[in-house]
C-alpha atoms as an extended CHARMM CRD file, in Angstrom:
* protein
*
       103  EXT
         1         1  MET       CA              6.7890000000        7.6620000000      -21.7200000000  PROA      1               0.0000000000
         2         2  ILE       CA              6.1690000000       10.8670000000      -20.2160000000  PROA      2               0.0000000000
         3         3  ALA       CA              2.1960000000       13.3220000000      -21.0340000000  PROA      3               0.0000000000
         4         4  PRO       CA              1.0450000000       16.7720000000      -20.3600000000  PROA      4               0.0000000000
         5         5  ARG       CA             -1.0710000000       16.3990000000      -16.3320000000  PROA      5               0.0000000000
         6         6  PRO       CA             -5.1910000000       16.4410000000      -18.6230000000  PROA      6               0.0000000000
         7         7  GLY       CA             -7.0160000000       19.7420000000      -16.8870000000  PROA      7               0.0000000000
         8         8  VAL       CA             -4.2450000000       21.2600000000      -15.6520000000  PROA      8               0.0000000000
         9         9  SER       CA             -2.1940000000       24.8320000000      -16.6890000000  PROA      9               0.0000000000
        10        10  GLY       CA              0.7440000000       27.0650000000      -15.9480000000  PROA      10              0.0000000000
        11        11  ALA       CA              3.4630000000       26.3710000000      -13.9140000000  PROA      11              0.0000000000
        12        12  ARG       CA              1.4380000000       23.5090000000      -12.4740000000  PROA      12              0.0000000000
        13        13  ALA       CA              1.1260000000       21.5700000000      -15.6020000000  PROA      13              0.0000000000
        14        14  GLN       CA              4.1940000000       19.2790000000      -15.0060000000  PROA      14              0.0000000000
        15        15  SER       CA              4.3700000000       15.8570000000      -16.7430000000  PROA      15              0.0000000000
        16        16  VAL       CA              4.4760000000       12.7180000000      -14.9360000000  PROA      16              0.0000000000
        17        17  ARG       CA              5.8330000000        9.5660000000      -15.8350000000  PROA      17              0.0000000000
        18        18  PHE       CA              3.5720000000        7.0260000000      -16.9050000000  PROA      18              0.0000000000
        19        19  VAL       CA              4.0650000000        2.7640000000      -14.9710000000  PROA      19              0.0000000000
        20        20  GLN       CA              2.1900000000       -0.0870000000      -17.9490000000  PROA      20              0.0000000000
        21        21  LYS       CA             -0.2930000000       -1.8400000000      -16.0370000000  PROA      21              0.0000000000
        22        22  GLY       CA             -0.2970000000       -4.6190000000      -18.4090000000  PROA      22              0.0000000000
        23        23  PRO       CA             -0.9650000000       -5.3120000000      -22.5260000000  PROA      23              0.0000000000
        24        24  GLY       CA             -1.3680000000       -0.9010000000      -23.8430000000  PROA      24              0.0000000000
        25        25  GLY       CA             -2.4190000000        0.5560000000      -20.3790000000  PROA      25              0.0000000000
        26        26  ARG       CA             -1.0370000000        2.6200000000      -18.4130000000  PROA      26              0.0000000000
        27        27  VAL       CA             -1.8530000000        3.9870000000      -15.1530000000  PROA      27              0.0000000000
        28        28  PRO       CA             -0.6750000000        7.4050000000      -14.1010000000  PROA      28              0.0000000000
        29        29  ARG       CA              2.8590000000        6.6570000000      -11.2480000000  PROA      29              0.0000000000
        30        30  SER       CA              1.0000000000        9.1050000000       -8.6030000000  PROA      30              0.0000000000
        31        31  HSD       CA             -1.7540000000        6.6390000000       -8.8670000000  PROA      31              0.0000000000
        32        32  HSD       CA             -0.3320000000        3.3820000000       -8.5600000000  PROA      32              0.0000000000
        33        33  PRO       CA             -1.3470000000        1.4510000000       -6.2890000000  PROA      33              0.0000000000
        34        34  ARG       CA              2.4230000000        1.2780000000       -4.1650000000  PROA      34              0.0000000000
        35        35  ASP       CA              2.9290000000        4.9790000000       -4.2250000000  PROA      35              0.0000000000
        36        36  ASN       CA              0.4130000000        6.3420000000       -2.0260000000  PROA      36              0.0000000000
        37        37  GLY       CA              0.8290000000        6.2300000000        1.6590000000  PROA      37              0.0000000000
        38        38  PRO       CA              4.1580000000        5.2850000000        4.0790000000  PROA      38              0.0000000000
        39        39  ARG       CA              5.3990000000        1.8840000000        3.7410000000  PROA      39              0.0000000000
        40        40  PHE       CA              6.5280000000       -0.2040000000        7.0480000000  PROA      40              0.0000000000
        41        41  LYS       CA              8.9740000000       -3.0830000000        6.8190000000  PROA      41              0.0000000000
        42        42  PRO       CA              8.8290000000       -6.0270000000        8.8450000000  PROA      42              0.0000000000
        43        43  GLY       CA             10.1640000000       -5.9390000000       12.3400000000  PROA      43              0.0000000000
        44        44  ASP       CA              8.1720000000       -2.4950000000       12.3400000000  PROA      44              0.0000000000
        45        45  PRO       CA              5.5520000000       -1.8090000000       15.4490000000  PROA      45              0.0000000000
        46        46  ILE       CA              1.9740000000       -2.0900000000       14.0060000000  PROA      46              0.0000000000
        47        47  LYS       CA              0.7440000000        1.7070000000       15.6710000000  PROA      47              0.0000000000
        48        48  GLU       CA             -3.0250000000        1.0530000000       13.8920000000  PROA      48              0.0000000000
        49        49  THR       CA             -5.0200000000       -1.5320000000       13.8850000000  PROA      49              0.0000000000
        50        50  GLY       CA             -6.3020000000       -2.1110000000        9.7410000000  PROA      50              0.0000000000
        51        51  ILE       CA             -6.7850000000       -3.3470000000        6.8140000000  PROA      51              0.0000000000
        52        52  TYR       CA             -3.2300000000       -2.8590000000        5.3600000000  PROA      52              0.0000000000
        53        53  GLU       CA             -2.2010000000       -3.5590000000        1.5420000000  PROA      53              0.0000000000
        54        54  VAL       CA              1.0060000000       -5.9690000000        1.2460000000  PROA      54              0.0000000000
        55        55  LEU       CA              3.2940000000       -4.8620000000       -1.7330000000  PROA      55              0.0000000000
        56        56  HSD       CA              5.6440000000       -8.3940000000       -2.2860000000  PROA      56              0.0000000000
        57        57  ASP       CA              8.6710000000       -7.9570000000       -4.0740000000  PROA      57              0.0000000000
        58        58  ARG       CA              9.3510000000       -8.0240000000       -7.4620000000  PROA      58              0.0000000000
        59        59  ASP       CA              6.1870000000      -10.7390000000       -9.0060000000  PROA      59              0.0000000000
        60        60  HSD       CA              6.4300000000      -13.0870000000       -6.5500000000  PROA      60              0.0000000000
        61        61  ARG       CA              2.8290000000      -12.3230000000       -5.4740000000  PROA      61              0.0000000000
        62        62  ALA       CA              0.0120000000       -9.5180000000       -6.6890000000  PROA      62              0.0000000000
        63        63  VAL       CA             -0.4560000000       -7.3920000000       -4.0410000000  PROA      63              0.0000000000
        64        64  HSD       CA             -3.5740000000       -8.0710000000       -2.0190000000  PROA      64              0.0000000000
        65        65  GLU       CA             -4.7830000000       -6.7160000000        2.0170000000  PROA      65              0.0000000000
        66        66  ALA       CA             -4.4860000000       -7.9680000000        5.1520000000  PROA      66              0.0000000000
        67        67  VAL       CA             -6.0560000000       -7.4110000000        8.5190000000  PROA      67              0.0000000000
        68        68  MET       CA             -3.0200000000       -6.8410000000       11.1490000000  PROA      68              0.0000000000
        69        69  LEU       CA             -3.4600000000       -5.3500000000       14.8910000000  PROA      69              0.0000000000
        70        70  ALA       CA             -1.6380000000       -3.4720000000       16.7380000000  PROA      70              0.0000000000
        71        71  ASN       CA              0.7650000000       -3.7330000000       19.2360000000  PROA      71              0.0000000000
        72        72  ASP       CA              1.8710000000       -6.4370000000       16.6720000000  PROA      72              0.0000000000
        73        73  VAL       CA              4.9590000000       -6.7850000000       14.6620000000  PROA      73              0.0000000000
        74        74  PHE       CA              4.9590000000       -6.3720000000       10.2940000000  PROA      74              0.0000000000
        75        75  PRO       CA              5.9130000000       -9.8630000000        9.5180000000  PROA      75              0.0000000000
        76        76  ALA       CA              8.7070000000      -10.9320000000        7.0780000000  PROA      76              0.0000000000
        77        77  CYS       CA              6.7610000000      -12.9030000000        4.5080000000  PROA      77              0.0000000000
        78        78  ASP       CA              8.6070000000      -16.9170000000        3.5530000000  PROA      78              0.0000000000
        79        79  ASN       CA              9.5010000000      -16.0920000000        0.1210000000  PROA      79              0.0000000000
        80        80  CYS       CA             10.3330000000      -12.6980000000        0.2320000000  PROA      80              0.0000000000
        81        81  LEU       CA             11.9260000000      -11.9620000000        3.5480000000  PROA      81              0.0000000000
        82        82  ASP       CA             12.6650000000       -8.6560000000        4.6500000000  PROA      82              0.0000000000
        83        83  LYS       CA             11.9290000000       -6.7060000000        1.1770000000  PROA      83              0.0000000000
        84        84  VAL       CA              8.1940000000       -7.2070000000        1.8960000000  PROA      84              0.0000000000
        85        85  ARG       CA              5.9620000000       -3.9380000000        2.5130000000  PROA      85              0.0000000000
        86        86  PHE       CA              2.6310000000       -2.9870000000        4.2570000000  PROA      86              0.0000000000
        87        87  ARG       CA              0.9430000000        0.2290000000        3.1800000000  PROA      87              0.0000000000
        88        88  LEU       CA             -2.2180000000        1.2530000000        5.7450000000  PROA      88              0.0000000000
        89        89  VAL       CA             -5.5310000000        1.2910000000        3.2030000000  PROA      89              0.0000000000
        90        90  ARG       CA             -7.2400000000        2.4490000000        5.9510000000  PROA      90              0.0000000000
        91        91  THR       CA             -8.2180000000        1.5630000000        9.8210000000  PROA      91              0.0000000000
        92        92  ALA       CA            -10.4350000000       -0.6970000000       11.9770000000  PROA      92              0.0000000000
        93        93  PRO       CA            -10.8630000000       -1.2440000000       15.7250000000  PROA      93              0.0000000000
        94        94  TYR       CA            -10.4390000000       -5.0750000000       16.1790000000  PROA      94              0.0000000000
        95        95  ILE       CA            -14.1620000000       -6.2130000000       17.0520000000  PROA      95              0.0000000000
        96        96  PHE       CA            -13.2110000000       -7.6190000000       20.7550000000  PROA      96              0.0000000000
        97        97  ASP       CA            -11.0570000000       -4.6830000000       21.7780000000  PROA      97              0.0000000000
        98        98  ASP       CA            -15.2250000000       -3.1630000000       21.7440000000  PROA      98              0.0000000000
        99        99  ALA       CA            -16.5140000000       -2.8000000000       25.0150000000  PROA      99              0.0000000000
       100       100  ASP       CA            -20.3110000000       -3.7600000000       23.7870000000  PROA      100             0.0000000000
       101       101  VAL       CA            -18.6180000000       -6.9790000000       22.2460000000  PROA      101             0.0000000000
       102       102  GLU       CA            -17.9730000000       -9.9670000000       24.6830000000  PROA      102             0.0000000000
       103       103  ASP       CA            -14.5610000000      -12.0690000000       24.2770000000  PROA      103             0.0000000000
């Protein structure tokens, strides 16, 4: 379904596609969690320690978050294998990399 963008006029008054979100609910595709930011795949190097959204293939499992450490690689899923994707939600330093914290 296509709907006009509220509050936008002129050349910027483009339509946006909607994706279904449960019975009767809709979310603009541009605000869908799976559309925000670059996605990484299994085997890609993790460049920044932080909290990542884990996006499984189809409906295998709901989207969830996990902490990933820099200098590691993104893992495959036991079920969806290399179809799983990861998206950085926010960086967060690993506590044991902090000079003020003892191991």
